[in-house]
Each structure stands twice: as C-alpha cells, then as structure tokens.
C-alpha positions as CSV (number, residue, x, y, z in Angstrom):
1,X,-160.9,282.7,52.2
2,X,-157.7,281.3,50.5
3,X,-154.9,279.8,52.6
4,X,-151.3,280.7,51.7
5,X,-147.9,280.0,53.2
6,X,-144.8,282.1,53.7
7,X,-141.5,281.6,55.6
8,X,-141.7,282.5,59.3
9,X,-140.0,285.5,60.9
10,X,-139.1,285.8,64.6
11,X,-142.4,287.6,65.4
12,X,-144.3,284.5,64.3
13,X,-142.6,282.0,66.5
14,X,-144.4,282.4,69.8
15,X,-147.8,282.5,68.3
16,X,-147.0,279.6,65.9
17,X,-145.6,277.3,68.6
18,X,-148.4,278.1,71.0
19,X,-150.9,276.3,68.6
20,X,-149.6,273.2,70.3
21,X,-147.8,274.0,73.6
22,X,-146.1,270.6,73.7
23,X,-143.9,271.8,70.9
24,X,-142.2,274.4,73.1
25,X,-139.8,271.9,74.6
26,X,-139.8,273.7,77.9
27,X,-140.3,270.7,80.2
28,X,-136.6,270.5,81.2
29,X,-135.6,274.2,81.2
30,X,-138.7,276.3,81.6
31,X,-140.5,278.6,79.1
32,X,-138.1,281.5,79.2
33,X,-135.0,279.4,78.5
34,X,-137.0,277.5,75.8
35,X,-137.9,280.8,74.1
36,X,-134.2,281.9,74.1
37,X,-133.3,278.6,72.7
38,X,-135.8,279.0,69.9
39,X,-134.4,282.5,69.2
40,X,-131.0,280.9,68.7
41,X,-132.5,278.1,66.5
42,X,-134.3,280.5,64.2
43,X,-131.2,282.5,63.6
44,X,-129.6,279.4,61.9
45,X,-129.4,279.6,58.1
46,X,-130.6,276.0,58.2
47,X,-133.9,276.8,60.0
48,X,-136.8,275.8,57.7
49,X,-140.3,277.2,58.5
50,X,-143.7,277.9,57.1
51,X,-146.6,280.0,58.4
52,X,-150.0,279.1,57.0
53,X,-152.3,282.1,56.8
54,X,-155.9,282.7,55.9
55,X,-157.1,286.0,54.6
56,X,-159.7,287.7,56.9
57,X,-160.5,290.7,54.8
58,X,-158.8,293.6,53.0
59,X,-155.1,293.0,53.7
60,X,-155.9,291.1,56.9
61,X,-154.6,287.6,57.7
62,X,-154.9,285.1,60.4
63,X,-152.2,282.6,61.4
64,X,-153.8,279.2,61.4
65,X,-150.8,276.9,61.0
66,X,-147.1,276.7,61.7
67,X,-144.3,274.3,60.8
68,X,-140.6,274.4,61.6
69,X,-137.6,272.2,61.2
70,X,-133.8,272.5,61.7
71,X,-130.7,270.7,60.4
72,X,-129.0,268.8,63.3
73,X,-125.7,267.1,63.9
74,X,-125.7,263.5,62.8
75,X,-124.7,262.2,66.2
76,X,-127.8,263.7,67.7
77,X,-130.0,262.0,65.1
78,X,-128.1,258.7,65.6
79,X,-128.6,258.8,69.3
80,X,-132.4,259.5,69.0
81,X,-132.9,256.7,66.6
82,X,-130.8,254.2,68.7
83,X,-132.6,255.0,71.9
84,X,-135.9,256.7,71.2
85,X,-137.6,258.5,74.2
86,X,-140.6,260.8,74.3
87,X,-140.4,264.6,74.1
88,X,-137.5,265.0,71.7
89,X,-138.1,268.7,71.6
90,X,-137.4,269.1,75.3
91,X,-134.1,267.3,75.1
92,X,-133.1,269.2,72.0
93,X,-134.1,272.6,73.5
94,X,-132.4,271.8,76.8
95,X,-129.2,271.0,74.9
96,X,-129.4,274.3,73.0
97,X,-130.1,276.2,76.2
98,X,-127.1,274.4,77.9
99,X,-124.8,275.4,75.1
100,X,-124.4,272.0,73.4
101,X,-123.5,272.2,69.7
102,X,-126.5,270.4,68.3
103,X,-127.1,272.5,65.1
104,X,-125.3,271.5,61.9
105,X,-122.7,274.1,61.0
106,X,-122.1,275.5,57.5
107,X,-119.1,273.3,57.1
108,X,-121.0,270.2,58.2
109,X,-123.8,270.9,55.8
110,X,-121.3,271.4,52.9
111,X,-119.7,268.1,53.7
112,X,-123.1,266.3,54.1
113,X,-124.3,267.7,50.7
114,X,-121.2,266.0,49.1
115,X,-121.5,263.0,51.3
116,X,-124.2,261.0,53.0
117,X,-126.7,263.8,53.6
118,X,-128.0,266.1,56.3
119,X,-130.3,265.1,59.2
120,X,-133.4,267.1,59.8
121,X,-135.5,267.4,63.0
122,X,-139.1,268.6,62.6
123,X,-139.9,270.8,65.6
124,X,-143.5,271.3,64.9
125,X,-146.2,271.0,62.3
126,X,-149.6,272.0,63.6
127,X,-152.8,274.0,62.9
128,X,-155.8,275.4,64.7
129,X,-158.0,272.4,64.0
130,X,-161.1,274.1,65.5
131,X,-160.8,276.9,63.0
132,X,-160.7,274.9,59.7
133,X,-163.1,272.7,57.9
134,X,-162.3,269.4,56.2
135,X,-161.5,271.0,52.8
136,X,-159.2,273.5,54.4
137,X,-157.5,270.7,56.3
138,X,-156.7,268.9,53.1
139,X,-155.4,272.2,51.6
140,X,-153.2,272.7,54.7
141,X,-151.7,269.2,54.5
142,X,-150.8,269.9,50.9
143,X,-149.3,273.3,51.7
144,X,-147.2,271.8,54.6
145,X,-145.8,269.2,52.2
146,X,-145.0,271.6,49.4
147,X,-143.6,274.3,51.6
148,X,-141.4,271.7,53.4
149,X,-140.1,270.4,50.0
150,X,-139.3,274.0,48.9
151,X,-137.5,274.8,52.1
152,X,-135.3,271.7,51.8
153,X,-134.8,272.0,48.1
154,X,-131.2,271.7,47.0
155,X,-130.0,269.8,50.0
156,X,-129.0,266.1,50.1
157,X,-131.3,264.9,52.9
158,X,-130.3,261.8,54.9
159,X,-133.1,261.4,57.4
160,X,-136.0,263.4,58.8
161,X,-137.1,262.9,62.4
162,X,-140.6,263.9,63.6
163,X,-142.3,263.4,66.9
164,X,-146.1,263.9,66.8
165,X,-147.6,265.6,69.8
166,X,-151.3,265.9,69.0
167,X,-154.0,264.2,66.9
168,X,-154.0,266.5,63.8
169,X,-150.3,266.1,63.4
170,X,-150.4,262.4,63.9
171,X,-153.2,262.1,61.3
172,X,-151.0,264.1,58.9
173,X,-148.2,261.7,59.4
174,X,-150.5,258.7,58.8
175,X,-151.8,260.3,55.6
176,X,-148.3,261.1,54.3
177,X,-147.3,257.3,54.6
178,X,-143.6,258.2,53.9
179,X,-142.8,258.4,57.6
180,X,-142.1,255.1,59.4
181,X,-142.9,254.8,63.1
182,X,-139.9,253.9,65.3
183,X,-141.5,254.3,68.7
184,X,-144.9,255.1,70.2
185,X,-145.8,256.5,73.6
186,X,-149.6,256.3,73.7
187,X,-149.9,257.2,77.3
188,X,-148.3,260.6,76.4
189,X,-150.0,261.0,73.1
190,X,-146.7,260.9,71.3
191,X,-145.0,258.9,68.6
192,X,-141.7,259.2,66.8
193,X,-141.3,258.7,63.0
194,X,-138.4,258.8,60.5
195,X,-138.5,259.5,56.8
196,X,-135.7,258.2,54.8
197,X,-134.8,257.4,51.2
198,X,-135.9,253.9,51.8
199,X,-139.3,254.9,53.1
200,X,-140.1,257.3,50.3
201,X,-139.2,254.7,47.6
202,X,-142.1,252.7,48.8
203,X,-144.5,255.5,47.7
204,X,-143.2,256.6,44.3
205,X,-145.7,259.4,43.8
206,X,-145.1,261.0,47.2
207,X,-143.7,264.5,48.0
208,X,-141.0,262.6,49.9
209,X,-139.3,261.6,46.6
210,X,-139.0,265.3,45.7
211,X,-137.5,266.0,49.1
212,X,-135.0,263.2,48.8
213,X,-134.0,263.8,45.2
214,X,-130.7,265.5,44.8
215,X,-128.5,266.9,42.0
216,X,-125.0,268.0,42.7
217,X,-124.2,271.7,41.8
218,X,-122.1,272.3,38.7
219,X,-121.1,276.0,39.0
220,X,-119.0,275.8,42.2
221,X,-120.1,279.3,43.2
222,X,-118.4,281.1,46.1
223,X,-120.5,281.7,49.2
224,X,-120.6,285.4,48.5
225,X,-122.0,284.7,45.0
226,X,-124.6,282.4,46.5
227,X,-125.7,285.1,48.9
228,X,-126.1,287.6,46.0
229,X,-128.1,285.1,43.9
230,X,-130.2,284.0,46.8
231,X,-131.3,287.5,47.5
232,X,-131.8,288.3,43.8
233,X,-134.0,285.2,43.4
234,X,-136.2,286.7,46.2
235,X,-136.6,289.9,44.2
236,X,-133.9,292.2,45.7
237,X,-132.7,295.1,43.5
238,X,-129.0,296.0,43.1
239,X,-129.4,298.8,45.6
240,X,-131.0,296.4,48.1
241,X,-128.3,293.8,47.4
242,X,-125.6,296.4,48.1
243,X,-127.3,297.3,51.4
244,X,-127.9,293.7,52.4
245,X,-124.4,292.5,51.5
246,X,-122.6,295.7,52.8
247,X,-120.9,296.6,49.5
248,X,-121.1,299.3,46.9
249,X,-123.3,299.3,43.8
250,X,-120.2,299.0,41.7
251,X,-119.1,295.9,43.7
252,X,-122.5,294.4,43.0
253,X,-122.1,294.9,39.2
254,X,-118.6,293.5,39.4
255,X,-119.9,290.4,41.2
256,X,-122.6,289.9,38.6
257,X,-119.9,289.9,35.9
258,X,-117.9,287.4,37.9
259,X,-121.0,285.2,38.3
260,X,-121.7,285.4,34.5
261,X,-118.1,284.4,33.7
262,X,-118.3,281.4,36.1
263,X,-121.6,280.2,34.6
264,X,-120.4,280.8,31.1
265,X,-117.4,278.5,31.7
266,X,-119.9,275.7,32.6
267,X,-123.1,276.3,30.5
268,X,-122.1,278.9,27.8
269,X,-125.6,279.0,26.3
270,X,-127.1,280.3,29.5
271,X,-125.3,283.7,29.4
272,X,-123.2,284.0,26.3
273,X,-123.8,287.0,24.1
274,X,-121.6,289.5,22.3
275,X,-123.7,292.5,23.3
276,X,-122.9,294.1,26.7
277,X,-125.6,296.8,26.9
278,X,-127.7,297.2,30.0
279,X,-130.8,295.5,28.5
280,X,-128.7,292.4,27.6
281,X,-127.4,292.3,31.1
282,X,-130.9,292.2,32.5
283,X,-131.8,289.3,30.1
284,X,-128.7,287.4,31.4
285,X,-129.8,287.9,34.9
286,X,-133.3,286.7,34.2
287,X,-132.0,283.5,32.5
288,X,-129.6,282.9,35.4
289,X,-132.2,283.5,38.1
290,X,-134.7,281.2,36.2
291,X,-132.1,278.5,36.2
292,X,-131.3,279.0,39.9
293,X,-135.0,278.7,40.8
294,X,-135.0,275.3,39.2
295,X,-131.6,274.3,40.6
296,X,-131.5,275.5,44.3
297,X,-128.5,273.2,44.9
298,X,-126.4,275.9,43.3
299,X,-127.1,278.1,46.4
300,X,-126.4,275.4,49.0
301,X,-123.1,274.7,50.8
302,X,-121.1,272.1,49.0
303,X,-117.6,270.7,49.8
304,X,-116.3,268.9,46.7
305,X,-113.3,267.7,48.7
306,X,-115.6,265.4,50.7
307,X,-115.7,261.9,49.0
308,X,-119.3,260.9,48.3
309,X,-120.4,257.7,49.9
310,X,-121.3,254.7,47.8
311,X,-125.0,254.0,47.0
312,X,-124.9,251.1,49.5
313,X,-123.6,253.4,52.2
314,X,-126.4,255.9,51.5
315,X,-129.1,253.2,51.7
316,X,-127.7,251.8,55.0
317,X,-127.5,255.2,56.6
318,X,-131.0,256.1,55.4
319,X,-132.5,253.0,57.0
320,X,-130.5,253.3,60.2
C-alpha cells in the first residue's frame, strides 16, 4: 500500500510520539505535564510536523511514522550546543511546562529571517520499524526529508538540532550525512547532531541544501494578506476565507484587490490586465497562488528593518 504524508493535527500527537516514548520528554515533569507542554508547542505557528500514513483499505489509513520540530530561541540553541547533555526533549519540555519562553516569537522569526536565521529543534522523527519492509523504510526516509523541507520552506534557517533516541532514527541521521555529531551518550542510546549551512555544503546534492537555501521576499505583504494567501494556497474558497479570518465576503474581495495592487507594483506581468471581469480575477488568483507556492518566503514573517548579517557572520553562526 502507498505511503503518504500530511501535517499533524492535535489528535495525532499522542499516537505519534508514542512510537518512541523517549520523545515525550516527560522525565523531569511527568507524562501529564509533558502532554500539556506538547499541546502548547503544537499551537505555535512555527510547529512543523509530518504524519506518515499507509493505506489499509478503502479510505482506511494507519499511522506508521511521525516527525515534529519547533522554532526555538537562539539562546536555548546556543546553550545546548555549548554544553550538550542527553535528553534534550526533557529539558525543553520541562522549560515549557515551567513557563519559560523557549519558543521563537513572531517578531523574533521576522528578525531572524532578515538576519542570521532561525534555530530549529527536532522533537522526534520515528516510525514503526516492525511494520515496514526495507523498501518502505527507504520511502519513509525520503518522505521525512521532503516533508521537512516543505515545512521549513521560506524560512532562513540557521541551525537544526536533533537528538536521536533509537536505532532507526540514528540510522536515518547517518544516511542523511548532512547532520554532524556534537555529542554521543552510548550508554543511553542517544546522540546529538547539528545541521548547518556548513554541513550541507559538504553534500551538494542533499535535501539540506534545499532547507538552507533562502530568498528574501519582495512583495512586503502585510500579515493579514499573508494569512489570506496561506489559506488560499491550501484550497480555501472565499466563503471559507471569510469564516477563517472573521471578515465579510466583501472584505475578502477588497483584500484580494489590495494584494493584486501590491504585487502589480513589484511584478506587473504577474497580475496586470485591463479586464476586470470575474473570470479574469480568477486567472489573476491562479497566477498569484502558483507564484506563492514556488516562493513561500512571501508568506513568512520578515522584518526589513533588521540589518542582515554579513556572509562571514552567517558562516560563523552556522558552525557554532
């Protein structure tokens, strides 16, 4: 049966993490507090996730893999790299449960996208090894990599931290080669890795080069326009957009006109046309959405007032 991926919803979390219980991060705070911390984490707009499913029959599916990552504050990543200890999830979850501000905020991500980049913590990346054969395992490794790249598309990534907690995940890291080990705890079956711009350069054909590539946005869209386009890219109709954004249908049409005007001022050929009938409007939308799918940076937070670091600064931070 074919294996596919989709983004996780809250209902997937407990089953997904339970594939490898070490990923719960409950050692310091207990399972219930860890679950509440995960609920808080998954509510972040910067929570990246993938559920890998296999079809089991007519409309039936089986969850066989789960991966999740979150954007974290740079001082948390700096501290973990300077003094690496085992069980990073437990320290992170305990911090969240204790009210520590460890998640990157919208403003921080906007500044990081215009500066040295965001730091990412991989919370889990596992599958039911006993349920898959070698061909399916290769397929899942590919899906993990491609789904991760899609979830992080449009962000300027600085570093990605990942602690393995079982043999399949560790094998995946070895196969990916773009992660570099910074600490190993063999007695606990754990090892900590970092992916950076420097490490992906050593493997030019790797998916890591896709993840770390970045193009600055050119439209300067407002957050409200980004929200509309993000929902429209995922297939939402105008009525669904109005409901999701809490505005009227007329307001949605007005916002589309505002978006077209903004884009026309930057790339006129993308939307310009003398005709204003409904059919032409739909064609404009299709062209704009096709462009956005290829340029997800237009939907990401970006603070142009933040001075971009020099290439030398970027390299030094990536290899920190």
